[in-house]
DSSP file (Angstrom, degrees, kcal/mol; ACC not computed):
  #  RESIDUE AA STRUCTURE BP1 BP2  ACC     N-H-->O    O-->H-N    N-H-->O    O-->H-N    TCO  KAPPA ALPHA  PHI   PSI    X-CA   Y-CA   Z-CA
    1    1 A M    >         0   0    0      0, 0.0     3,-1.6     0, 0.0     4,-0.4   0.000 360.0 360.0 360.0 -43.6   46.7 -160.0   -3.0
    2    2 A F  G >   +     0   0    0      1,-0.3     3,-1.2     2,-0.2     0, 0.0   0.821 360.0  62.4 -64.1 -28.6   46.8 -158.7   -6.6
    3    3 A D  G 3  S+     0   0    0      1,-0.2    -1,-0.3     3,-0.0     0, 0.0   0.748  98.4  58.4 -64.7 -21.8   43.4 -157.0   -6.0
    4    4 A S  G X  S+     0   0    0     -3,-1.6     3,-0.6     2,-0.0    -1,-0.2   0.564  72.6 122.6 -87.1  -8.1   45.1 -154.9   -3.4
    5    5 A L  T <   +     0   0    0     -3,-1.2    -3,-0.0    -4,-0.4    56,-0.0  -0.331  54.5  64.8 -57.2 128.5   47.7 -153.3   -5.7
    6    6 A G  T >   +     0   0    0     -2,-0.0     3,-2.0    54,-0.0    -1,-0.2   0.330  53.5 124.1 134.7   0.2   47.3 -149.6   -5.4
    7    7 A G  T <  S+     0   0    0     -3,-0.6     3,-0.1     1,-0.3    -2,-0.1   0.721  87.2  38.5 -61.4 -20.1   48.2 -149.0   -1.8
    8    8 A A  T 3  S-     0   0    0      1,-0.5    38,-2.6    88,-0.1    -1,-0.3  -0.097 133.2 -70.8-120.5  32.8   50.7 -146.5   -3.0
    9    9 A G    <   -     0   0    0     -3,-2.0    -1,-0.5    36,-0.2     2,-0.3  -0.255  44.3-114.9 105.3 168.9   48.7 -145.1   -5.8
   10   10 A H        +     0   0    0     35,-0.2     2,-0.3    34,-0.1    -4,-0.0  -0.994  25.4 173.9-146.2 138.1   47.4 -146.1   -9.2
   11   11 A R    >   -     0   0    0     -2,-0.3     3,-1.6     1,-0.1    35,-0.1  -0.985  39.3-121.9-141.0 151.3   48.1 -144.9  -12.8
   12   12 A A  T 3  S+     0   0    0     -2,-0.3    -1,-0.1     1,-0.3     0, 0.0   0.813 113.1  49.9 -61.9 -30.4   47.0 -146.2  -16.1
   13   13 A D  T 3  S+     0   0    0     32,-0.1    46,-0.4     2,-0.0    -1,-0.3   0.268  82.7 128.3 -94.4  12.8   50.6 -146.6  -17.2
   14   14 A Q    <   -     0   0    0     -3,-1.6    46,-0.3    44,-0.1     2,-0.3  -0.326  47.5-141.3 -71.0 153.8   51.8 -148.6  -14.2
   15   15 A R  E     -a   60   0A   0     44,-2.3    46,-2.4     2,-0.0     2,-0.4  -0.735   5.7-150.8-110.2 158.6   53.6 -151.8  -14.5
   16   16 A L  E     +a   61   0A   0     -2,-0.3     2,-0.3    44,-0.2    46,-0.2  -0.992  26.5 170.5-129.0 123.4   53.5 -155.1  -12.6
   17   17 A M  E     -a   62   0A   0     44,-2.1    46,-2.3    -2,-0.4     2,-0.3  -0.936  37.4-109.9-134.4 153.0   56.7 -157.1  -12.5
   18   18 A A  E     -ab  63  36A   0     17,-3.2    19,-3.5    -2,-0.3    20,-0.4  -0.655  26.0-137.4 -77.5 138.9   58.1 -160.1  -10.7
   19   19 A R  S    S-     0   0    0     44,-3.0    20,-0.6    -2,-0.3     2,-0.3   0.850  78.4  -3.7 -67.2 -35.4   60.8 -159.1   -8.2
   20   20 A D  S  > S-     0   0    0     43,-0.4     4,-2.2    17,-0.1     5,-0.1  -0.910  78.7 -93.9-151.4 174.1   63.1 -162.0   -9.2
   21   21 A S  H  > S+     0   0    0     -2,-0.3     4,-2.4     1,-0.2     5,-0.2   0.847 120.2  55.1 -67.0 -34.4   63.2 -165.2  -11.3
   22   22 A A  H  > S+     0   0    0      2,-0.2     4,-2.1     1,-0.2    -1,-0.2   0.919 110.4  46.0 -65.0 -42.4   62.0 -167.5   -8.5
   23   23 A S  H  > S+     0   0    0      2,-0.2     4,-2.6     1,-0.2    -2,-0.2   0.907 111.4  52.6 -64.6 -41.5   58.9 -165.3   -8.1
   24   24 A A  H  X S+     0   0    0     -4,-2.2     4,-2.5     1,-0.2    -2,-0.2   0.902 109.0  50.3 -60.4 -41.6   58.4 -165.2  -11.8
   25   25 A R  H  X S+     0   0    0     -4,-2.4     4,-1.8     2,-0.2    -1,-0.2   0.921 112.0  46.3 -64.3 -44.5   58.5 -169.0  -12.0
   26   26 A L  H  X S+     0   0    0     -4,-2.1     4,-0.9     2,-0.2    -2,-0.2   0.890 112.8  50.4 -65.6 -38.9   56.0 -169.5   -9.2
   27   27 A L  H ><>S+     0   0    0     -4,-2.6     5,-2.8     1,-0.2     3,-0.6   0.906 108.1  52.9 -65.1 -41.2   53.7 -166.9  -10.7
   28   28 A R  H ><5S+     0   0    0     -4,-2.5     3,-1.8     1,-0.3    -1,-0.2   0.888 103.8  56.6 -61.2 -38.4   53.9 -168.7  -14.1
   29   29 A Q  H 3<5S+     0   0    0     -4,-1.8    -1,-0.3     1,-0.3    -2,-0.2   0.782 107.0  50.2 -63.0 -25.4   52.9 -171.9  -12.4
   30   30 A A  T <<5S-     0   0    0     -4,-0.9    -1,-0.3    -3,-0.6    -2,-0.2   0.337 127.3-102.1 -92.3   5.5   49.8 -170.0  -11.2
   31   31 A G  T < 5S+     0   0    0     -3,-1.8     2,-0.6     1,-0.2    -3,-0.2   0.661  86.2 121.7  85.4  16.6   49.1 -168.8  -14.8
   32   32 A I      < -     0   0    0     -5,-2.8     2,-0.7    -6,-0.1    -2,-0.2  -0.948  43.5-165.1-116.6 112.5   50.4 -165.3  -14.3
   33   33 A D        +     0   0    0     -2,-0.6    -8,-0.1    -5,-0.1    -9,-0.1  -0.860  17.6 167.4-103.2 109.7   53.2 -164.4  -16.6
   34   34 A L        -     0   0    0     -2,-0.7   -17,-0.1   -10,-0.2    -6,-0.1  -0.913  36.5-112.0-120.9 146.3   55.1 -161.2  -15.5
   35   35 A P        -     0   0    0      0, 0.0   -17,-3.2     0, 0.0     2,-0.4  -0.361  39.8-108.4 -67.4 158.5   58.4 -159.7  -16.7
   36   36 A I  B     -b   18   0A   0    -19,-0.2   -17,-0.2     1,-0.1   -15,-0.1  -0.773  12.0-146.3 -94.1 132.2   61.2 -159.8  -14.1
   37   37 A A    >   -     0   0    0    -19,-3.5     3,-2.2    -2,-0.4   -18,-0.2   0.803  22.8-163.9 -65.9 -30.1   62.3 -156.5  -12.5
   38   38 A A  T 3  S-     0   0    0    -20,-0.4   -18,-0.1     1,-0.3     3,-0.1   0.877  72.2 -41.1  46.3  52.2   65.9 -157.8  -12.4
   39   39 A G  T 3  S+     0   0    0    -20,-0.6     2,-0.4     1,-0.3    -1,-0.3   0.376 104.9 133.6  83.0  -5.5   67.1 -155.2   -9.9
   40   40 A Q    <   -     0   0    0     -3,-2.2     2,-0.3   -21,-0.1    -1,-0.3  -0.638  51.5-135.0 -78.8 132.0   65.1 -152.3  -11.5
   41   41 A E        -     0   0    0     -2,-0.4     2,-0.5    -3,-0.1    17,-0.1  -0.652  10.8-147.7 -83.4 143.1   63.2 -150.2   -9.0
   42   42 A L        -     0   0    0     -2,-0.3    44,-3.2    18,-0.1     2,-0.3  -0.949  14.7-131.3-108.7 130.4   59.7 -149.2   -9.8
   43   43 A T  B     -dc  59  86A   0     15,-2.2    17,-2.1    -2,-0.5    44,-0.2  -0.633  32.9-102.8 -79.8 136.9   58.5 -145.8   -8.5
   44   44 A C    >   -     0   0    0     42,-2.1     3,-2.1    -2,-0.3    11,-0.2  -0.328  26.8-125.0 -60.0 137.9   55.1 -146.0   -6.7
   45   45 A P  T 3  S+     0   0    0      0, 0.0   -36,-0.2     0, 0.0   -35,-0.2   0.752 108.1  55.5 -58.9 -26.1   52.3 -144.7   -9.0
   46   46 A G  T 3  S+     0   0    0    -38,-2.6   -37,-0.2   -37,-0.2    -2,-0.1   0.411  82.7 121.5 -86.8   3.0   51.2 -142.1   -6.4
   47   47 A S    <   -     0   0    0     -3,-2.1     8,-1.4   -39,-0.2     2,-0.3  -0.266  45.7-157.4 -68.6 153.0   54.6 -140.5   -6.1
   48   48 A T  B     -Fe  54  89A   0     40,-2.2    42,-1.5     6,-0.2     2,-0.1  -0.922  10.6-126.7-130.3 155.7   55.2 -136.9   -6.9
   49   49 A D    >   -     0   0    0      4,-2.8     3,-2.0    -2,-0.3    41,-0.3  -0.199  49.9 -79.8 -87.4-173.0   58.1 -134.7   -8.0
   50   50 A T  T 3  S+     0   0    0      1,-0.3    41,-0.1    40,-0.3    -1,-0.0   0.718 132.2  52.7 -65.2 -20.6   59.2 -131.5   -6.2
   51   51 A A  T 3  S-     0   0    0      2,-0.1    -1,-0.3    39,-0.1     0, 0.0   0.400 120.3-107.6 -92.8   1.9   56.5 -129.5   -7.9
   52   52 A G  S <  S+     0   0    0     -3,-2.0    -2,-0.1     1,-0.3     3,-0.1   0.552  76.9 133.3  84.9   7.3   53.8 -131.9   -6.7
   53   53 A R        -     0   0    0      1,-0.1    -4,-2.8    -5,-0.0    -1,-0.3  -0.558  69.3 -87.6 -87.0 154.8   53.3 -133.4  -10.2
   54   54 A P  B     -F   48   0A   0      0, 0.0    -6,-0.2     0, 0.0    -1,-0.1  -0.352  54.7-104.5 -57.3 140.7   53.1 -137.2  -10.8
   55   55 A V        -     0   0    0     -8,-1.4     2,-0.2   -11,-0.2    -8,-0.1  -0.320  29.9-130.0 -68.5 150.2   56.6 -138.6  -11.4
   56   56 A A        +     0   0    0     -3,-0.1     2,-0.2     2,-0.0    -1,-0.1  -0.542  64.3  39.1 -90.6 164.2   57.7 -139.5  -14.9
   57   57 A G  S    S-     0   0    0     -2,-0.2     2,-0.6     2,-0.1   -15,-0.0  -0.566 102.0  -0.6 101.2-161.2   59.3 -142.8  -15.8
   58   58 A R        +     0   0    0     -2,-0.2   -15,-2.2   -17,-0.1     2,-0.3  -0.557  67.0 172.3 -75.3 113.4   58.8 -146.4  -14.7
   59   59 A V  B     +d   43   0A   0     -2,-0.6   -44,-2.3   -46,-0.4     2,-0.3  -0.916  24.6  74.4-121.5 150.4   56.0 -146.6  -12.2
   60   60 A G  E     -a   15   0A   0    -17,-2.1     2,-0.3    -2,-0.3   -44,-0.2  -0.979  67.9 -66.9 149.5-158.7   54.3 -149.7  -10.8
   61   61 A Y  E     -a   16   0A   0    -46,-2.4   -44,-2.1    -2,-0.3     2,-0.3  -0.946  25.4-144.6-131.3 147.3   54.7 -152.5   -8.3
   62   62 A W  E     -aG  17  84A   0     22,-2.5    22,-1.8    -2,-0.3     2,-0.4  -0.822  15.8-148.2-104.6 155.3   56.9 -155.6   -8.1
   63   63 A V  E     -aG  18  83A   0    -46,-2.3   -44,-3.0    -2,-0.3   -43,-0.4  -0.987  11.2-170.8-125.9 131.5   55.7 -158.8   -6.6
   64   64 A A  E     - G   0  82A   0     18,-2.9    18,-2.6    -2,-0.4     2,-0.4  -0.964   3.1-164.0-122.3 140.9   57.8 -161.3   -4.7
   65   65 A I  E     - G   0  81A   0     -2,-0.4     2,-0.4    16,-0.2    16,-0.2  -0.988   6.2-176.7-125.8 132.4   56.8 -164.8   -3.6
   66   66 A E  E     - G   0  80A   0     14,-2.5    14,-2.9    -2,-0.4     2,-0.5  -0.993  10.9-157.2-128.8 136.4   58.6 -166.9   -1.0
   67   67 A V  E     - G   0  79A   0     -2,-0.4     2,-0.6    12,-0.2    12,-0.2  -0.959   7.9-160.3-112.5 125.1   57.8 -170.5    0.0
   68   68 A G  E     - G   0  78A   0     10,-2.8    10,-2.7    -2,-0.5     2,-0.5  -0.920  10.5-177.4-107.2 122.3   59.0 -171.6    3.5
   69   69 A R  E     - G   0  77A   0     -2,-0.6     2,-0.2     8,-0.2     8,-0.2  -0.974   8.1-158.0-123.0 128.2   59.2 -175.3    4.0
   70   70 A R        -     0   0    0      6,-0.8     5,-0.4    -2,-0.5    -2,-0.0  -0.620  29.4 -76.2-100.7 161.9   60.2 -176.8    7.3
   71   71 A S  S    S+     0   0    0     -2,-0.2     5,-0.1     3,-0.1    -1,-0.0  -0.746  99.7  47.4 -98.1 150.5   61.6 -180.2    8.0
   72   72 A P  S >  S-     0   0    0      0, 0.0     3,-2.4     0, 0.0    -2,-0.1   0.653  91.1-114.4 -70.3 178.2   60.5 -183.0    8.2
   73   73 A P  T 3  S+     0   0    0      0, 0.0    -3,-0.1     0, 0.0    -2,-0.1   0.731 114.2  55.3 -57.3 -24.3   58.4 -183.1    4.9
   74   74 A D  T 3  S+     0   0    0     31,-0.0    32,-0.5     2,-0.0    -3,-0.1   0.355  86.3 109.6 -91.9   8.6   55.1 -183.3    6.8
   75   75 A A  S <  S-     0   0    0     -3,-2.4    -5,-0.2    -5,-0.4    31,-0.0  -0.327  81.2 -82.3 -78.3 164.9   55.8 -180.1    8.9
   76   76 A D        -     0   0    0     29,-0.1    -6,-0.8    -5,-0.1     2,-0.2  -0.271  47.6-165.7 -65.0 152.9   53.9 -176.9    8.4
   77   77 A S  E     -GH  69 104A   0     27,-2.8    27,-2.9    -8,-0.2     2,-0.3  -0.777   5.4-141.6-131.5 175.4   55.0 -174.5    5.6
   78   78 A S  E     -GH  68 103A   0    -10,-2.7   -10,-2.8    -2,-0.2     2,-0.4  -0.969   4.7-153.9-142.3 157.6   54.3 -170.9    4.7
   79   79 A L  E     -GH  67 102A   0     23,-2.1    23,-2.8    -2,-0.3     2,-0.5  -0.996  14.0-168.6-131.4 124.6   53.7 -168.8    1.6
   80   80 A T  E     -GH  66 101A   0    -14,-2.9   -14,-2.5    -2,-0.4     2,-0.5  -0.965   3.9-171.6-118.5 129.5   54.6 -165.1    1.6
   81   81 A I  E     -GH  65 100A   0     19,-2.4    19,-2.0    -2,-0.5     2,-0.4  -0.984   9.9-178.0-118.6 126.5   53.5 -162.6   -1.1
   82   82 A T  E     -GH  64  99A   0    -18,-2.6   -18,-2.9    -2,-0.5     2,-0.3  -0.974  10.9-165.3-126.2 137.6   55.0 -159.1   -1.0
   83   83 A E  E     +GH  63  98A   0     15,-3.0    15,-2.3    -2,-0.4     2,-0.3  -0.894  21.6 162.6-113.3 151.8   54.3 -156.1   -3.3
   84   84 A G  E     +GH  62  97A   0    -22,-1.8   -22,-2.5    -2,-0.3     2,-0.3  -0.990  17.8 170.3-161.1 167.9   56.6 -153.1   -3.3
   85   85 A C  E     - H   0  96A   0     11,-1.7    11,-2.7    -2,-0.3     2,-0.7  -0.947  44.8 -89.2-167.6 173.0   57.8 -150.0   -5.0
   86   86 A Q  E     -cH  43  95A   0    -44,-3.2   -42,-2.1    -2,-0.3     2,-0.3  -0.866  40.7-146.5 -99.6 110.3   59.9 -146.9   -4.3
   87   87 A W  E     - H   0  94A   0      7,-2.9     7,-2.2    -2,-0.7     2,-0.4  -0.561  18.7-175.1 -78.1 136.6   57.8 -144.1   -2.8
   88   88 A R  E     + H   0  93A   0     -2,-0.3   -40,-2.2     5,-0.2     2,-0.4  -0.989  17.8 172.0-138.5 127.7   58.8 -140.6   -3.7
   89   89 A T  E >  S-eH  48  92A   0      3,-2.3     3,-2.1    -2,-0.4     2,-0.3  -0.931  73.1 -51.6-131.6 107.8   57.4 -137.3   -2.5
   90   90 A G  T 3  S-     0   0    0    -42,-1.5   -40,-0.3    -2,-0.4   -39,-0.1  -0.491 123.1 -19.7  62.5-122.9   59.5 -134.4   -3.8
   91   91 A I  T 3  S+     0   0    0     -2,-0.3     2,-0.3   -42,-0.1    -1,-0.3   0.510 117.2  99.6 -94.0  -5.3   63.1 -135.2   -2.8
   92   92 A H  E <   -H   89   0A   0     -3,-2.1    -3,-2.3     2,-0.0     2,-0.4  -0.650  50.6-175.7 -87.5 136.4   62.2 -137.7   -0.1
   93   93 A R  E     +H   88   0A   0     -2,-0.3     2,-0.3    -5,-0.2    -5,-0.2  -0.967  10.7 156.2-130.3 146.3   62.3 -141.4   -1.0
   94   94 A S  E     -H   87   0A   0     -7,-2.2    -7,-2.9    -2,-0.4     2,-0.3  -0.975  41.4 -98.1-159.9 159.4   61.3 -144.5    0.9
   95   95 A G  E     -H   86   0A   0     -2,-0.3     2,-0.5    -9,-0.2    -9,-0.2  -0.593  26.0-154.2 -81.8 143.0   60.3 -148.1    0.2
   96   96 A Y  E     +H   85   0A   0    -11,-2.7   -11,-1.7    -2,-0.3     2,-0.4  -0.983  21.7 171.0-113.7 126.3   56.6 -149.1    0.2
   97   97 A Y  E     +H   84   0A   0     -2,-0.5    25,-2.3   -13,-0.2     2,-0.4  -0.999  13.4 177.6-138.3 138.8   56.0 -152.8    1.0
   98   98 A R  E     +HI  83 121A   0    -15,-2.3   -15,-3.0    -2,-0.4     2,-0.3  -0.994  18.1 158.7-138.0 132.4   52.8 -154.7    1.7
   99   99 A G  E     -HI  82 120A   0     21,-2.4    21,-2.4    -2,-0.4     2,-0.4  -0.978  25.4-156.0-152.2 164.1   52.8 -158.4    2.3
  100  100 A E  E     -HI  81 119A   0    -19,-2.0   -19,-2.4    -2,-0.3     2,-0.5  -0.997   8.0-155.2-140.9 142.2   50.9 -161.3    3.7
  101  101 A T  E     -HI  80 118A   0     17,-2.9    16,-3.2    -2,-0.4    17,-1.4  -0.978  10.6-163.1-117.7 131.2   52.1 -164.7    4.9
  102  102 A W  E     -HI  79 116A   0    -23,-2.8   -23,-2.1    -2,-0.5     2,-0.3  -0.894  12.7-135.3-111.4 143.9   49.8 -167.7    5.0
  103  103 A G  E     -HI  78 115A   0     12,-2.2    11,-3.6    -2,-0.4    12,-0.6  -0.763  18.7-169.6 -96.3 144.5   50.4 -170.9    6.9
  104  104 A F  E     -HI  77 113A   0    -27,-2.9   -27,-2.8    -2,-0.3     2,-0.4  -0.978   1.5-164.3-131.0 145.7   49.8 -174.3    5.4
  105  105 A A  E     - I   0 112A   0      7,-2.4     7,-2.7    -2,-0.4     2,-0.8  -0.980  22.7-125.9-132.0 143.8   49.8 -177.7    7.1
  106  106 A W  E     + I   0 111A   0    -32,-0.5     2,-0.4    -2,-0.4     5,-0.2  -0.798  42.9 166.5 -88.8 108.9   50.0 -181.2    5.8
  107  107 A R  E >   - I   0 110A   0      3,-2.8     3,-1.5    -2,-0.8    -2,-0.1  -0.989  59.4 -14.6-131.6 128.6   47.0 -183.0    7.2
  108  108 A N  T 3  S-     0   0    0     -2,-0.4    -1,-0.1     1,-0.3     3,-0.1   0.836 129.3 -47.3  51.7  39.3   45.5 -186.4    6.1
  109  109 A G  T 3  S+     0   0    0      1,-0.2     2,-0.3    -3,-0.0    -1,-0.3   0.567 123.6  71.2  85.4   9.5   47.5 -186.5    2.9
  110  110 A H  E <  S-I  107   0A   0     -3,-1.5    -3,-2.8    -5,-0.1     2,-0.3  -0.986  83.1 -94.7-151.8 162.5   46.9 -183.0    1.6
  111  111 A W  E     -I  106   0A   0     -2,-0.3     2,-0.4    -5,-0.2    -5,-0.2  -0.593  33.9-164.8 -80.6 136.9   47.8 -179.3    2.2
  112  112 A V  E     -I  105   0A   0     -7,-2.7    -7,-2.4    -2,-0.3     2,-0.4  -0.985  20.8-125.0-122.0 129.5   45.3 -177.3    4.4
  113  113 A R  E     -I  104   0A   0     -2,-0.4    -9,-0.3    -9,-0.2   -11,-0.0  -0.601  16.1-165.8 -75.4 127.7   45.5 -173.5    4.5
  114  114 A A  E     -     0   0A   0    -11,-3.6   -10,-0.2    -2,-0.4    -1,-0.1   0.375  43.7-113.6 -93.4   2.7   45.8 -172.3    8.0
  115  115 A G  E     -I  103   0A   0    -12,-0.6   -12,-2.2     2,-0.0    -1,-0.3  -0.135  54.4 -31.6  90.2 172.1   44.9 -168.7    7.1
  116  116 A P  E     +I  102   0A   0      0, 0.0   -14,-0.3     0, 0.0     3,-0.1  -0.425  51.4 177.1 -65.0 134.1   46.9 -165.5    7.2
  117  117 A V  E     +     0   0A   0    -16,-3.2     2,-0.3     1,-0.4   -15,-0.2   0.551  67.0  19.4-112.3 -13.4   49.5 -165.6   10.0
  118  118 A F  E     -I  101   0A   0    -17,-1.4   -17,-2.9     2,-0.0     2,-0.4  -0.935  57.7-179.8-159.7 131.9   51.2 -162.3    9.3
  119  119 A M  E     +I  100   0A   0     -2,-0.3     2,-0.3   -19,-0.2   -19,-0.2  -0.989  10.7 178.8-131.8 143.2   50.4 -159.1    7.5
  120  120 A F  E     -I   99   0A   0    -21,-2.4   -21,-2.4    -2,-0.4     2,-0.3  -0.996  14.2-178.1-146.1 152.1   52.5 -156.0    7.1
  121  121 A V  E      I   98   0A   0     -2,-0.3   -23,-0.2   -23,-0.2    -2,-0.0  -0.982 360.0 360.0-143.5 135.4   52.5 -152.6    5.5
  122  122 A T              0   0    0    -25,-2.3   -24,-0.1    -2,-0.3    -1,-0.1   0.398 360.0 360.0-109.2 360.0   55.3 -150.0    5.6
């Protein structure tokens, strides 16, 4: 997923941040230490101002991770990773989001990846 960052542009000064503390904690467990966005919006790196120039300020992507666990404990679960930023072209703004959900199943005493079950881009 991180290899795909750039769907809404790329700049040398772009940032990558965790969307929230839960995502930051899961990323740290995977060996990726990111600052937390804490409600701050990041403007997409490919955004432009009203003159068509690259926007100034904080640009980059946030990453959110959600784990879905169903009951009972041996039921299938899911992992969703979403990247996002605030797209801007002139005075127009909209959210850019890209995500994938993978399914996991508990089989024979261990988790088995069932592959991507849902992908989205806005």
